[in-house]
PDB file of the backbone (N, CA, C, O) and the ligand in Angstrom, with CONECT records:
HET     CU  A 101       1
ATOM      1  N   MET A   1      76.472 162.123  73.910  1.00  0.00           N
ATOM      2  CA  MET A   1      76.320 160.708  74.237  1.00  0.00           C
ATOM      3  C   MET A   1      74.842 160.342  74.316  1.00  0.00           C
ATOM      4  O   MET A   1      74.013 161.115  74.798  1.00  0.00           O
ATOM      5  N   THR A   2      74.546 159.179  73.843  1.00  0.00           N
ATOM      6  CA  THR A   2      73.193 158.647  73.914  1.00  0.00           C
ATOM      7  C   THR A   2      73.165 157.530  74.943  1.00  0.00           C
ATOM      8  O   THR A   2      74.015 156.639  74.918  1.00  0.00           O
ATOM      9  N   ASP A   3      72.207 157.570  75.836  1.00  0.00           N
ATOM     10  CA  ASP A   3      72.041 156.518  76.837  1.00  0.00           C
ATOM     11  C   ASP A   3      70.907 155.601  76.411  1.00  0.00           C
ATOM     12  O   ASP A   3      69.889 156.045  75.881  1.00  0.00           O
ATOM     13  N   LEU A   4      71.105 154.317  76.655  1.00  0.00           N
ATOM     14  CA  LEU A   4      70.118 153.341  76.243  1.00  0.00           C
ATOM     15  C   LEU A   4      70.158 152.174  77.216  1.00  0.00           C
ATOM     16  O   LEU A   4      71.230 151.790  77.685  1.00  0.00           O
ATOM     17  N   SER A   5      68.996 151.608  77.520  1.00  0.00           N
ATOM     18  CA  SER A   5      68.924 150.391  78.339  1.00  0.00           C
ATOM     19  C   SER A   5      68.047 149.389  77.616  1.00  0.00           C
ATOM     20  O   SER A   5      67.013 149.746  77.054  1.00  0.00           O
ATOM     21  N   PHE A   6      68.463 148.137  77.634  1.00  0.00           N
ATOM     22  CA  PHE A   6      67.603 147.109  77.053  1.00  0.00           C
ATOM     23  C   PHE A   6      67.924 145.762  77.687  1.00  0.00           C
ATOM     24  O   PHE A   6      68.971 145.598  78.314  1.00  0.00           O
ATOM     25  N   GLY A   7      67.029 144.806  77.523  1.00  0.00           N
ATOM     26  CA  GLY A   7      67.172 143.498  78.137  1.00  0.00           C
ATOM     27  C   GLY A   7      68.209 142.649  77.425  1.00  0.00           C
ATOM     28  O   GLY A   7      68.301 142.652  76.197  1.00  0.00           O
ATOM     29  N   VAL A   8      68.996 141.915  78.223  1.00  0.00           N
ATOM     30  CA  VAL A   8      69.939 140.922  77.694  1.00  0.00           C
ATOM     31  C   VAL A   8      69.896 139.729  78.643  1.00  0.00           C
ATOM     32  O   VAL A   8      69.981 139.896  79.859  1.00  0.00           O
ATOM     33  N   ARG A   9      69.765 138.519  78.086  1.00  0.00           N
ATOM     34  CA  ARG A   9      69.730 137.316  78.927  1.00  0.00           C
ATOM     35  C   ARG A   9      71.139 136.874  79.301  1.00  0.00           C
ATOM     36  O   ARG A   9      72.067 136.975  78.498  1.00  0.00           O
ATOM     37  N   GLY A  10      71.290 136.379  80.534  1.00  0.00           N
ATOM     38  CA  GLY A  10      72.558 135.838  80.990  1.00  0.00           C
ATOM     39  C   GLY A  10      72.412 135.390  82.425  1.00  0.00           C
ATOM     40  O   GLY A  10      71.401 135.669  83.069  1.00  0.00           O
ATOM     41  N   ASN A  11      73.439 134.683  82.939  1.00  0.00           N
ATOM     42  CA  ASN A  11      73.315 134.067  84.256  1.00  0.00           C
ATOM     43  C   ASN A  11      74.228 134.628  85.331  1.00  0.00           C
ATOM     44  O   ASN A  11      73.814 134.735  86.485  1.00  0.00           O
ATOM     45  N   CYS A  12      75.448 134.987  84.992  1.00  0.00           N
ATOM     46  CA  CYS A  12      76.450 135.109  86.040  1.00  0.00           C
ATOM     47  C   CYS A  12      77.504 136.164  85.715  1.00  0.00           C
ATOM     48  O   CYS A  12      77.384 136.904  84.739  1.00  0.00           O
ATOM     49  N   GLY A  13      78.533 136.217  86.549  1.00  0.00           N
ATOM     50  CA  GLY A  13      79.602 137.185  86.354  1.00  0.00           C
ATOM     51  C   GLY A  13      80.386 136.961  85.073  1.00  0.00           C
ATOM     52  O   GLY A  13      80.864 137.918  84.463  1.00  0.00           O
ATOM     53  N   MET A  14      80.521 135.706  84.657  1.00  0.00           N
ATOM     54  CA  MET A  14      81.198 135.446  83.384  1.00  0.00           C
ATOM     55  C   MET A  14      80.373 135.973  82.224  1.00  0.00           C
ATOM     56  O   MET A  14      80.911 136.498  81.249  1.00  0.00           O
ATOM     57  N   CYS A  15      79.059 135.827  82.340  1.00  0.00           N
ATOM     58  CA  CYS A  15      78.172 136.384  81.315  1.00  0.00           C
ATOM     59  C   CYS A  15      78.337 137.893  81.262  1.00  0.00           C
ATOM     60  O   CYS A  15      78.402 138.493  80.189  1.00  0.00           O
ATOM     61  N   LYS A  16      78.402 138.493  82.444  1.00  0.00           N
ATOM     62  CA  LYS A  16      78.550 139.952  82.522  1.00  0.00           C
ATOM     63  C   LYS A  16      79.786 140.400  81.753  1.00  0.00           C
ATOM     64  O   LYS A  16      79.728 141.341  80.961  1.00  0.00           O
ATOM     65  N   ASN A  17      80.909 139.716  81.992  1.00  0.00           N
ATOM     66  CA  ASN A  17      82.142 140.084  81.286  1.00  0.00           C
ATOM     67  C   ASN A  17      81.971 139.944  79.781  1.00  0.00           C
ATOM     68  O   ASN A  17      82.369 140.823  79.017  1.00  0.00           O
ATOM     69  N   ALA A  18      81.376 138.834  79.364  1.00  0.00           N
ATOM     70  CA  ALA A  18      81.252 138.569  77.931  1.00  0.00           C
ATOM     71  C   ALA A  18      80.299 139.557  77.268  1.00  0.00           C
ATOM     72  O   ALA A  18      80.558 140.039  76.165  1.00  0.00           O
ATOM     73  N   ILE A  19      79.196 139.853  77.947  1.00  0.00           N
ATOM     74  CA  ILE A  19      78.197 140.764  77.385  1.00  0.00           C
ATOM     75  C   ILE A  19      78.786 142.172  77.272  1.00  0.00           C
ATOM     76  O   ILE A  19      78.630 142.844  76.252  1.00  0.00           O
ATOM     77  N   GLU A  20      79.463 142.605  78.337  1.00  0.00           N
ATOM     78  CA  GLU A  20      80.022 143.960  78.321  1.00  0.00           C
ATOM     79  C   GLU A  20      81.161 144.066  77.308  1.00  0.00           C
ATOM     80  O   GLU A  20      81.320 145.086  76.638  1.00  0.00           O
ATOM     81  N   LYS A  21      81.956 142.984  77.208  1.00  0.00           N
ATOM     82  CA  LYS A  21      83.043 142.989  76.222  1.00  0.00           C
ATOM     83  C   LYS A  21      82.476 143.096  74.808  1.00  0.00           C
ATOM     84  O   LYS A  21      82.995 143.839  73.974  1.00  0.00           O
ATOM     85  N   ALA A  22      81.408 142.349  74.550  1.00  0.00           N
ATOM     86  CA  ALA A  22      80.787 142.391  73.225  1.00  0.00           C
ATOM     87  C   ALA A  22      80.255 143.790  72.927  1.00  0.00           C
ATOM     88  O   ALA A  22      80.435 144.307  71.824  1.00  0.00           O
ATOM     89  N   ALA A  23      79.608 144.392  73.905  1.00  0.00           N
ATOM     90  CA  ALA A  23      79.081 145.741  73.699  1.00  0.00           C
ATOM     91  C   ALA A  23      80.220 146.726  73.471  1.00  0.00           C
ATOM     92  O   ALA A  23      80.149 147.582  72.589  1.00  0.00           O
ATOM     93  N   ASN A  24      81.267 146.595  74.272  1.00  0.00           N
ATOM     94  CA  ASN A  24      82.388 147.533  74.176  1.00  0.00           C
ATOM     95  C   ASN A  24      83.175 147.380  72.882  1.00  0.00           C
ATOM     96  O   ASN A  24      83.949 148.265  72.517  1.00  0.00           O
ATOM     97  N   SER A  25      82.983 146.260  72.185  1.00  0.00           N
ATOM     98  CA  SER A  25      83.684 146.065  70.911  1.00  0.00           C
ATOM     99  C   SER A  25      83.104 146.963  69.819  1.00  0.00           C
ATOM    100  O   SER A  25      83.710 147.128  68.761  1.00  0.00           O
ATOM    101  N   VAL A  26      81.938 147.538  70.075  1.00  0.00           N
ATOM    102  CA  VAL A  26      81.306 148.412  69.087  1.00  0.00           C
ATOM    103  C   VAL A  26      82.006 149.765  69.105  1.00  0.00           C
ATOM    104  O   VAL A  26      82.149 150.385  70.159  1.00  0.00           O
ATOM    105  N   ASP A  27      82.436 150.215  67.945  1.00  0.00           N
ATOM    106  CA  ASP A  27      83.102 151.512  67.843  1.00  0.00           C
ATOM    107  C   ASP A  27      82.123 152.613  68.264  1.00  0.00           C
ATOM    108  O   ASP A  27      80.999 152.682  67.765  1.00  0.00           O
ATOM    109  N   GLY A  28      82.558 153.456  69.173  1.00  0.00           N
ATOM    110  CA  GLY A  28      81.707 154.545  69.639  1.00  0.00           C
ATOM    111  C   GLY A  28      81.045 154.250  70.977  1.00  0.00           C
ATOM    112  O   GLY A  28      80.389 155.114  71.559  1.00  0.00           O
ATOM    113  N   LEU A  29      81.222 153.009  71.465  1.00  0.00           N
ATOM    114  CA  LEU A  29      80.643 152.640  72.763  1.00  0.00           C
ATOM    115  C   LEU A  29      81.485 153.259  73.886  1.00  0.00           C
ATOM    116  O   LEU A  29      82.698 153.054  73.936  1.00  0.00           O
ATOM    117  N   ALA A  30      80.863 153.994  74.758  1.00  0.00           N
ATOM    118  CA  ALA A  30      81.605 154.656  75.830  1.00  0.00           C
ATOM    119  C   ALA A  30      81.503 153.893  77.143  1.00  0.00           C
ATOM    120  O   ALA A  30      82.444 153.897  77.936  1.00  0.00           O
ATOM    121  N   ARG A  31      80.388 153.247  77.378  1.00  0.00           N
ATOM    122  CA  ARG A  31      80.158 152.624  78.677  1.00  0.00           C
ATOM    123  C   ARG A  31      79.137 151.507  78.508  1.00  0.00           C
ATOM    124  O   ARG A  31      78.158 151.650  77.775  1.00  0.00           O
ATOM    125  N   ALA A  32      79.378 150.392  79.195  1.00  0.00           N
ATOM    126  CA  ALA A  32      78.409 149.295  79.181  1.00  0.00           C
ATOM    127  C   ALA A  32      78.389 148.670  80.561  1.00  0.00           C
ATOM    128  O   ALA A  32      79.441 148.352  81.116  1.00  0.00           O
ATOM    129  N   ASN A  33      77.210 148.493  81.116  1.00  0.00           N
ATOM    130  CA  ASN A  33      77.075 147.877  82.429  1.00  0.00           C
ATOM    131  C   ASN A  33      75.854 146.969  82.419  1.00  0.00           C
ATOM    132  O   ASN A  33      74.718 147.428  82.311  1.00  0.00           O
ATOM    133  N   TRP A  34      76.115 145.659  82.537  1.00  0.00           N
ATOM    134  CA  TRP A  34      75.019 144.684  82.541  1.00  0.00           C
ATOM    135  C   TRP A  34      74.692 144.298  83.972  1.00  0.00           C
ATOM    136  O   TRP A  34      75.586 144.023  84.773  1.00  0.00           O
ATOM    137  N   ASN A  35      73.413 144.279  84.284  1.00  0.00           N
ATOM    138  CA  ASN A  35      72.949 143.950  85.627  1.00  0.00           C
ATOM    139  C   ASN A  35      72.418 142.522  85.654  1.00  0.00           C
ATOM    140  O   ASN A  35      71.439 142.194  84.983  1.00  0.00           O
ATOM    141  N   VAL A  36      73.085 141.678  86.445  1.00  0.00           N
ATOM    142  CA  VAL A  36      72.748 140.247  86.460  1.00  0.00           C
ATOM    143  C   VAL A  36      71.356 139.997  87.031  1.00  0.00           C
ATOM    144  O   VAL A  36      70.697 139.052  86.596  1.00  0.00           O
ATOM    145  N   ASP A  37      70.885 140.783  87.967  1.00  0.00           N
ATOM    146  CA  ASP A  37      69.559 140.571  88.557  1.00  0.00           C
ATOM    147  C   ASP A  37      68.445 141.057  87.629  1.00  0.00           C
ATOM    148  O   ASP A  37      67.396 140.424  87.508  1.00  0.00           O
ATOM    149  N   LYS A  38      68.693 142.179  86.985  1.00  0.00           N
ATOM    150  CA  LYS A  38      67.654 142.761  86.132  1.00  0.00           C
ATOM    151  C   LYS A  38      67.682 142.227  84.711  1.00  0.00           C
ATOM    152  O   LYS A  38      66.738 142.440  83.949  1.00  0.00           O
ATOM    153  N   LYS A  39      68.771 141.524  84.339  1.00  0.00           N
ATOM    154  CA  LYS A  39      68.936 141.036  82.961  1.00  0.00           C
ATOM    155  C   LYS A  39      68.793 142.208  81.990  1.00  0.00           C
ATOM    156  O   LYS A  39      68.017 142.171  81.035  1.00  0.00           O
ATOM    157  N   LYS A  40      69.563 143.230  82.272  1.00  0.00           N
ATOM    158  CA  LYS A  40      69.424 144.487  81.538  1.00  0.00           C
ATOM    159  C   LYS A  40      70.792 145.125  81.400  1.00  0.00           C
ATOM    160  O   LYS A  40      71.608 145.049  82.318  1.00  0.00           O
ATOM    161  N   ILE A  41      71.050 145.748  80.272  1.00  0.00           N
ATOM    162  CA  ILE A  41      72.304 146.470  80.080  1.00  0.00           C
ATOM    163  C   ILE A  41      72.016 147.953  79.909  1.00  0.00           C
ATOM    164  O   ILE A  41      71.050 148.348  79.255  1.00  0.00           O
ATOM    165  N   ASP A  42      72.873 148.759  80.509  1.00  0.00           N
ATOM    166  CA  ASP A  42      72.857 150.205  80.307  1.00  0.00           C
ATOM    167  C   ASP A  42      74.080 150.550  79.475  1.00  0.00           C
ATOM    168  O   ASP A  42      75.199 150.184  79.834  1.00  0.00           O
ATOM    169  N   VAL A  43      73.879 151.240  78.383  1.00  0.00           N
ATOM    170  CA  VAL A  43      75.007 151.644  77.554  1.00  0.00           C
ATOM    171  C   VAL A  43      74.940 153.138  77.277  1.00  0.00           C
ATOM    172  O   VAL A  43      73.867 153.741  77.261  1.00  0.00           O
ATOM    173  N   SER A  44      76.117 153.719  77.058  1.00  0.00           N
ATOM    174  CA  SER A  44      76.233 155.083  76.549  1.00  0.00           C
ATOM    175  C   SER A  44      77.096 154.994  75.302  1.00  0.00           C
ATOM    176  O   SER A  44      78.130 154.325  75.293  1.00  0.00           O
ATOM    177  N   PHE A  45      76.665 155.666  74.264  1.00  0.00           N
ATOM    178  CA  PHE A  45      77.439 155.594  73.020  1.00  0.00           C
ATOM    179  C   PHE A  45      77.374 156.910  72.258  1.00  0.00           C
ATOM    180  O   PHE A  45      76.490 157.743  72.457  1.00  0.00           O
ATOM    181  N   ASP A  46      78.355 157.051  71.379  1.00  0.00           N
ATOM    182  CA  ASP A  46      78.442 158.219  70.505  1.00  0.00           C
ATOM    183  C   ASP A  46      77.544 157.963  69.294  1.00  0.00           C
ATOM    184  O   ASP A  46      77.865 157.140  68.435  1.00  0.00           O
ATOM    185  N   GLY A  47      76.446 158.659  69.237  1.00  0.00           N
ATOM    186  CA  GLY A  47      75.464 158.422  68.187  1.00  0.00           C
ATOM    187  C   GLY A  47      75.942 158.803  66.795  1.00  0.00           C
ATOM    188  O   GLY A  47      75.273 158.489  65.810  1.00  0.00           O
ATOM    189  N   THR A  48      77.086 159.474  66.691  1.00  0.00           N
ATOM    190  CA  THR A  48      77.636 159.757  65.365  1.00  0.00           C
ATOM    191  C   THR A  48      78.466 158.580  64.852  1.00  0.00           C
ATOM    192  O   THR A  48      78.803 158.517  63.669  1.00  0.00           O
ATOM    193  N   LYS A  49      78.796 157.637  65.761  1.00  0.00           N
ATOM    194  CA  LYS A  49      79.653 156.509  65.361  1.00  0.00           C
ATOM    195  C   LYS A  49      78.905 155.188  65.303  1.00  0.00           C
ATOM    196  O   LYS A  49      79.287 154.287  64.557  1.00  0.00           O
ATOM    197  N   THR A  50      77.848 155.070  66.083  1.00  0.00           N
ATOM    198  CA  THR A  50      77.118 153.801  66.079  1.00  0.00           C
ATOM    199  C   THR A  50      75.662 154.077  66.398  1.00  0.00           C
ATOM    200  O   THR A  50      75.264 155.228  66.583  1.00  0.00           O
ATOM    201  N   ASP A  51      74.870 153.019  66.460  1.00  0.00           N
ATOM    202  CA  ASP A  51      73.447 153.181  66.763  1.00  0.00           C
ATOM    203  C   ASP A  51      72.972 151.976  67.570  1.00  0.00           C
ATOM    204  O   ASP A  51      73.702 151.000  67.746  1.00  0.00           O
ATOM    205  N   ALA A  52      71.755 152.063  68.048  1.00  0.00           N
ATOM    206  CA  ALA A  52      71.230 151.035  68.938  1.00  0.00           C
ATOM    207  C   ALA A  52      71.263 149.661  68.278  1.00  0.00           C
ATOM    208  O   ALA A  52      71.599 148.670  68.925  1.00  0.00           O
ATOM    209  N   MET A  53      70.916 149.595  66.996  1.00  0.00           N
ATOM    210  CA  MET A  53      70.835 148.290  66.345  1.00  0.00           C
ATOM    211  C   MET A  53      72.207 147.631  66.249  1.00  0.00           C
ATOM    212  O   MET A  53      72.309 146.407  66.341  1.00  0.00           O
ATOM    213  N   SER A  54      73.259 148.419  66.067  1.00  0.00           N
ATOM    214  CA  SER A  54      74.606 147.838  66.012  1.00  0.00           C
ATOM    215  C   SER A  54      74.956 147.174  67.329  1.00  0.00           C
ATOM    216  O   SER A  54      75.619 146.137  67.346  1.00  0.00           O
ATOM    217  N   ILE A  55      74.521 147.757  68.422  1.00  0.00           N
ATOM    218  CA  ILE A  55      74.800 147.177  69.737  1.00  0.00           C
ATOM    219  C   ILE A  55      73.925 145.940  69.945  1.00  0.00           C
ATOM    220  O   ILE A  55      74.376 144.939  70.501  1.00  0.00           O
ATOM    221  N   HIS A  56      72.687 146.016  69.501  1.00  0.00           N
ATOM    222  CA  HIS A  56      71.792 144.850  69.598  1.00  0.00           C
ATOM    223  C   HIS A  56      72.325 143.671  68.804  1.00  0.00           C
ATOM    224  O   HIS A  56      72.025 142.524  69.132  1.00  0.00           O
ATOM    225  N   LYS A  57      73.109 143.930  67.770  1.00  0.00           N
ATOM    226  CA  LYS A  57      73.672 142.840  66.961  1.00  0.00           C
ATOM    227  C   LYS A  57      74.997 142.351  67.518  1.00  0.00           C
ATOM    228  O   LYS A  57      75.321 141.172  67.376  1.00  0.00           O
ATOM    229  N   ALA A  58      75.771 143.225  68.147  1.00  0.00           N
ATOM    230  CA  ALA A  58      77.098 142.841  68.643  1.00  0.00           C
ATOM    231  C   ALA A  58      76.985 141.859  69.805  1.00  0.00           C
ATOM    232  O   ALA A  58      77.794 140.938  69.915  1.00  0.00           O
ATOM    233  N   ILE A  59      76.016 142.042  70.652  1.00  0.00           N
ATOM    234  CA  ILE A  59      75.894 141.184  71.840  1.00  0.00           C
ATOM    235  C   ILE A  59      75.497 139.756  71.457  1.00  0.00           C
ATOM    236  O   ILE A  59      76.113 138.812  71.952  1.00  0.00           O
ATOM    237  N   PRO A  60      74.503 139.560  70.603  1.00  0.00           N
ATOM    238  CA  PRO A  60      74.173 138.191  70.195  1.00  0.00           C
ATOM    239  C   PRO A  60      75.311 137.476  69.471  1.00  0.00           C
ATOM    240  O   PRO A  60      75.341 136.246  69.442  1.00  0.00           O
ATOM    241  N   ALA A  61      76.239 138.219  68.891  1.00  0.00           N
ATOM    242  CA  ALA A  61      77.382 137.578  68.231  1.00  0.00           C
ATOM    243  C   ALA A  61      78.217 136.800  69.237  1.00  0.00           C
ATOM    244  O   ALA A  61      78.965 135.899  68.856  1.00  0.00           O
ATOM    245  N   SER A  62      78.097 137.139  70.528  1.00  0.00           N
ATOM    246  CA  SER A  62      78.811 136.386  71.559  1.00  0.00           C
ATOM    247  C   SER A  62      77.915 135.317  72.196  1.00  0.00           C
ATOM    248  O   SER A  62      78.332 134.631  73.129  1.00  0.00           O
ATOM    249  N   GLY A  63      76.698 135.179  71.697  1.00  0.00           N
ATOM    250  CA  GLY A  63      75.824 134.101  72.137  1.00  0.00           C
ATOM    251  C   GLY A  63      74.653 134.527  73.009  1.00  0.00           C
ATOM    252  O   GLY A  63      73.821 133.697  73.373  1.00  0.00           O
ATOM    253  N   TYR A  64      74.580 135.778  73.339  1.00  0.00           N
ATOM    254  CA  TYR A  64      73.548 136.243  74.281  1.00  0.00           C
ATOM    255  C   TYR A  64      72.378 136.902  73.562  1.00  0.00           C
ATOM    256  O   TYR A  64      72.564 137.667  72.616  1.00  0.00           O
ATOM    257  N   ASP A  65      71.170 136.593  74.026  1.00  0.00           N
ATOM    258  CA  ASP A  65      69.960 137.210  73.470  1.00  0.00           C
ATOM    259  C   ASP A  65      69.805 138.641  73.977  1.00  0.00           C
ATOM    260  O   ASP A  65      70.072 138.925  75.144  1.00  0.00           O
ATOM    261  N   THR A  66      69.377 139.529  73.101  1.00  0.00           N
ATOM    262  CA  THR A  66      68.871 140.820  73.569  1.00  0.00           C
ATOM    263  C   THR A  66      67.361 140.844  73.309  1.00  0.00           C
ATOM    264  O   THR A  66      66.803 139.902  72.747  1.00  0.00           O
ATOM    265  N   GLU A  67      66.725 141.911  73.719  1.00  0.00           N
ATOM    266  CA  GLU A  67      65.285 142.052  73.494  1.00  0.00           C
ATOM    267  C   GLU A  67      64.921 141.920  72.028  1.00  0.00           C
ATOM    268  O   GLU A  67      63.855 141.408  71.687  1.00  0.00           O
ATOM    269  N   ASN A  68      65.817 142.388  71.158  1.00  0.00           N
ATOM    270  CA  ASN A  68      65.480 142.478  69.735  1.00  0.00           C
ATOM    271  C   ASN A  68      66.125 141.419  68.858  1.00  0.00           C
ATOM    272  O   ASN A  68      65.640 141.131  67.764  1.00  0.00           O
ATOM    273  N   VAL A  69      67.235 140.832  69.347  1.00  0.00           N
ATOM    274  CA  VAL A  69      68.005 139.917  68.491  1.00  0.00           C
ATOM    275  C   VAL A  69      68.370 138.681  69.298  1.00  0.00           C
ATOM    276  O   VAL A  69      68.852 138.794  70.425  1.00  0.00           O
ATOM    277  N   GLU A  70      68.146 137.506  68.731  1.00  0.00           N
ATOM    278  CA  GLU A  70      68.511 136.271  69.425  1.00  0.00           C
ATOM    279  C   GLU A  70      69.991 135.968  69.268  1.00  0.00           C
ATOM    280  O   GLU A  70      70.592 136.242  68.230  1.00  0.00           O
ATOM    281  N   GLY A  71      70.575 135.386  70.337  1.00  0.00           N
ATOM    282  CA  GLY A  71      71.966 134.974  70.282  1.00  0.00           C
ATOM    283  C   GLY A  71      72.183 133.945  69.176  1.00  0.00           C
ATOM    284  O   GLY A  71      71.308 133.125  68.902  1.00  0.00           O
ATOM    285  N   ASN A  72      73.341 133.994  68.550  1.00  0.00           N
ATOM    286  CA  ASN A  72      73.593 133.072  67.442  1.00  0.00           C
ATOM    287  C   ASN A  72      74.198 131.768  67.948  1.00  0.00           C
ATOM    288  O   ASN A  72      74.111 131.469  69.139  1.00  0.00           O
ATOM    289  N   GLU A  73      74.798 131.003  67.076  1.00  0.00           N
ATOM    290  CA  GLU A  73      75.326 129.683  67.443  1.00  0.00           C
ATOM    291  C   GLU A  73      76.434 129.760  68.475  1.00  0.00           C
ATOM    292  O   GLU A  73      76.795 128.731  69.046  1.00  0.00           O
ATOM    293  N   ALA A  74      76.987 130.930  68.740  1.00  0.00           N
ATOM    294  CA  ALA A  74      77.999 131.070  69.792  1.00  0.00           C
ATOM    295  C   ALA A  74      77.438 130.617  71.144  1.00  0.00           C
ATOM    296  O   ALA A  74      78.191 130.276  72.057  1.00  0.00           O
ATOM    297  N   TYR A  75      76.113 130.618  71.259  1.00  0.00           N
ATOM    298  CA  TYR A  75      75.481 130.158  72.504  1.00  0.00           C
ATOM    299  C   TYR A  75      75.977 128.771  72.896  1.00  0.00           C
ATOM    300  O   TYR A  75      76.251 128.521  74.070  1.00  0.00           O
ATOM    301  N   SER A  76      76.093 127.870  71.927  1.00  0.00           N
ATOM    302  CA  SER A  76      76.458 126.489  72.237  1.00  0.00           C
ATOM    303  C   SER A  76      77.906 126.367  72.702  1.00  0.00           C
ATOM    304  O   SER A  76      78.287 125.337  73.259  1.00  0.00           O
ATOM    305  N   SER A  77      78.720 127.404  72.482  1.00  0.00           N
ATOM    306  CA  SER A  77      80.105 127.409  72.942  1.00  0.00           C
ATOM    307  C   SER A  77      80.266 128.046  74.319  1.00  0.00           C
ATOM    308  O   SER A  77      81.358 128.043  74.886  1.00  0.00           O
ATOM    309  N   LEU A  78      79.187 128.586  74.849  1.00  0.00           N
ATOM    310  CA  LEU A  78      79.276 129.215  76.169  1.00  0.00           C
ATOM    311  C   LEU A  78      79.523 128.140  77.226  1.00  0.00           C
ATOM    312  O   LEU A  78      79.084 127.001  77.068  1.00  0.00           O
ATOM    313  N   PRO A  79      80.233 128.502  78.317  1.00  0.00           N
ATOM    314  CA  PRO A  79      80.360 127.553  79.432  1.00  0.00           C
ATOM    315  C   PRO A  79      78.970 127.112  79.894  1.00  0.00           C
ATOM    316  O   PRO A  79      78.009 127.873  79.789  1.00  0.00           O
ATOM    317  N   GLY A  80      78.868 125.901  80.397  1.00  0.00           N
ATOM    318  CA  GLY A  80      77.571 125.358  80.790  1.00  0.00           C
ATOM    319  C   GLY A  80      76.799 126.264  81.732  1.00  0.00           C
ATOM    320  O   GLY A  80      75.584 126.414  81.603  1.00  0.00           O
ATOM    321  N   CYS A  81      77.503 126.865  82.676  1.00  0.00           N
ATOM    322  CA  CYS A  81      76.817 127.715  83.652  1.00  0.00           C
ATOM    323  C   CYS A  81      76.240 128.966  83.003  1.00  0.00           C
ATOM    324  O   CYS A  81      75.376 129.632  83.574  1.00  0.00           O
ATOM    325  N   CYS A  82      76.722 129.276  81.819  1.00  0.00           N
ATOM    326  CA  CYS A  82      76.290 130.507  81.141  1.00  0.00           C
ATOM    327  C   CYS A  82      75.179 130.250  80.128  1.00  0.00           C
ATOM    328  O   CYS A  82      74.652 131.189  79.532  1.00  0.00           O
ATOM    329  N   GLN A  83      74.821 128.980  79.932  1.00  0.00           N
ATOM    330  CA  GLN A  83      73.793 128.690  78.921  1.00  0.00           C
ATOM    331  C   GLN A  83      72.425 128.956  79.532  1.00  0.00           C
ATOM    332  O   GLN A  83      71.720 128.059  79.993  1.00  0.00           O
ATOM    333  N   TYR A  84      72.102 130.208  79.508  1.00  0.00           N
ATOM    334  CA  TYR A  84      70.864 130.736  80.092  1.00  0.00           C
ATOM    335  C   TYR A  84      69.644 130.129  79.419  1.00  0.00           C
ATOM    336  O   TYR A  84      69.723 129.604  78.308  1.00  0.00           O
ATOM    337  N   GLU A  85      68.504 130.209  80.120  1.00  0.00           N
ATOM    338  CA  GLU A  85      67.232 129.748  79.564  1.00  0.00           C
ATOM    339  C   GLU A  85      66.734 130.782  78.562  1.00  0.00           C
ATOM    340  O   GLU A  85      66.726 131.981  78.840  1.00  0.00           O
ATOM    341  N   HIS A  86      66.321 130.305  77.399  1.00  0.00           N
ATOM    342  CA  HIS A  86      65.837 131.245  76.376  1.00  0.00           C
ATOM    343  C   HIS A  86      64.482 131.846  76.748  1.00  0.00           C
ATOM    344  O   HIS A  86      64.042 132.820  76.137  1.00  0.00           O
ATOM    345  N   GLU A  87      63.822 131.261  77.753  1.00  0.00           N
ATOM    346  CA  GLU A  87      62.539 131.823  78.189  1.00  0.00           C
ATOM    347  C   GLU A  87      62.715 132.850  79.302  1.00  0.00           C
ATOM    348  O   GLU A  87      61.746 133.443  79.775  1.00  0.00           O
ATOM    349  N   MET A  88      63.980 133.055  79.717  1.00  0.00           N
ATOM    350  CA  MET A  88      64.240 133.975  80.826  1.00  0.00           C
ATOM    351  C   MET A  88      63.634 135.356  80.559  1.00  0.00           C
ATOM    352  O   MET A  88      63.749 135.908  79.465  1.00  0.00           O
ATOM    353  N   MET A  89      62.989 135.890  81.592  1.00  0.00           N
ATOM    354  CA  MET A  89      62.484 137.254  81.486  1.00  0.00           C
ATOM    355  C   MET A  89      63.667 138.212  81.371  1.00  0.00           C
ATOM    356  O   MET A  89      64.703 138.006  82.003  1.00  0.00           O
ATOM    357  N   GLN A  90      63.508 139.249  80.569  1.00  0.00           N
ATOM    358  CA  GLN A  90      64.553 140.253  80.418  1.00  0.00           C
ATOM    359  C   GLN A  90      64.049 141.589  80.924  1.00  0.00           C
ATOM    360  O   GLN A  90      62.847 141.818  81.067  1.00  0.00           O
ATOM    361  N   ASN A  91      65.014 142.469  81.193  1.00  0.00           N
ATOM    362  CA  ASN A  91      64.684 143.838  81.557  1.00  0.00           C
ATOM    363  C   ASN A  91      63.757 143.837  82.759  1.00  0.00           C
ATOM    364  O   ASN A  91      62.721 144.502  82.772  1.00  0.00           O
ATOM    365  N   GLN A  92      64.156 143.072  83.770  1.00  0.00           N
ATOM    366  CA  GLN A  92      63.322 142.901  84.945  1.00  0.00           C
ATOM    367  C   GLN A  92      63.470 144.089  85.891  1.00  0.00           C
ATOM    368  O   GLN A  92      64.370 144.919  85.753  1.00  0.00           O
ATOM    369  N   SER A  93      62.567 144.138  86.841  1.00  0.00           N
ATOM    370  CA  SER A  93      62.577 145.254  87.774  1.00  0.00           C
ATOM    371  C   SER A  93      63.637 145.075  88.838  1.00  0.00           C
ATOM    372  O   SER A  93      63.967 146.033  89.536  1.00  0.00           O
ATOM    373  N   GLY A  94      64.188 143.864  88.987  1.00  0.00           N
ATOM    374  CA  GLY A  94      65.255 143.665  89.954  1.00  0.00           C
ATOM    375  C   GLY A  94      65.003 142.552  90.933  1.00  0.00           C
ATOM    376  O   GLY A  94      65.950 142.075  91.558  1.00  0.00           O
ATOM    377  N   GLU A  95      63.755 142.106  91.101  1.00  0.00           N
ATOM    378  CA  GLU A  95      63.505 140.964  91.955  1.00  0.00           C
ATOM    379  C   GLU A  95      64.145 139.752  91.282  1.00  0.00           C
ATOM    380  O   GLU A  95      64.002 139.560  90.074  1.00  0.00           O
ATOM    381  N   THR A  96      64.842 138.945  92.055  1.00  0.00           N
ATOM    382  CA  THR A  96      65.358 137.706  91.471  1.00  0.00           C
ATOM    383  C   THR A  96      64.275 136.654  91.596  1.00  0.00           C
ATOM    384  O   THR A  96      63.447 136.702  92.505  1.00  0.00           O
ATOM    385  N   ASN A  97      64.289 135.723  90.693  1.00  0.00           N
ATOM    386  CA  ASN A  97      63.215 134.747  90.666  1.00  0.00           C
ATOM    387  C   ASN A  97      63.632 133.603  89.742  1.00  0.00           C
ATOM    388  O   ASN A  97      62.875 132.650  89.561  1.00  0.00           O
TER     389      ASN A  97
HETATM  390 CU    CU A 101      77.627 133.130  82.801  1.00  0.00          CU2+
END
C-alpha cells in the first residue's frame, strides 16, 4: 500500500462525504480520510492498480479542487454551503481560520 496526503478544498461534512466517495471510486483505493480543518486528504492505495494522479483527477470530477487539479464544472452543482472559496488555503497545519 502507498500512503499519500495532499490538499483538497471543501467546507463541511457533506464535502467530506463527497470527497471521500470520489476518492474511493478509484479502483485500488483502500482508504480515504479528508480532514475538514486541515483541508487535506490522507489516502492509501494499491500502487499496482492506480496512482496519485488518478486520485488527483477523481476528486475534481466531483467539483472539489486538489493541490494539483482544479474542480470542474461539477462545482456549480454543489450545495451552496459546499461552494468553497477557490482561494482557500489547502493542506493546512490544523488551525482554523
Ligand atoms: Cu460541504
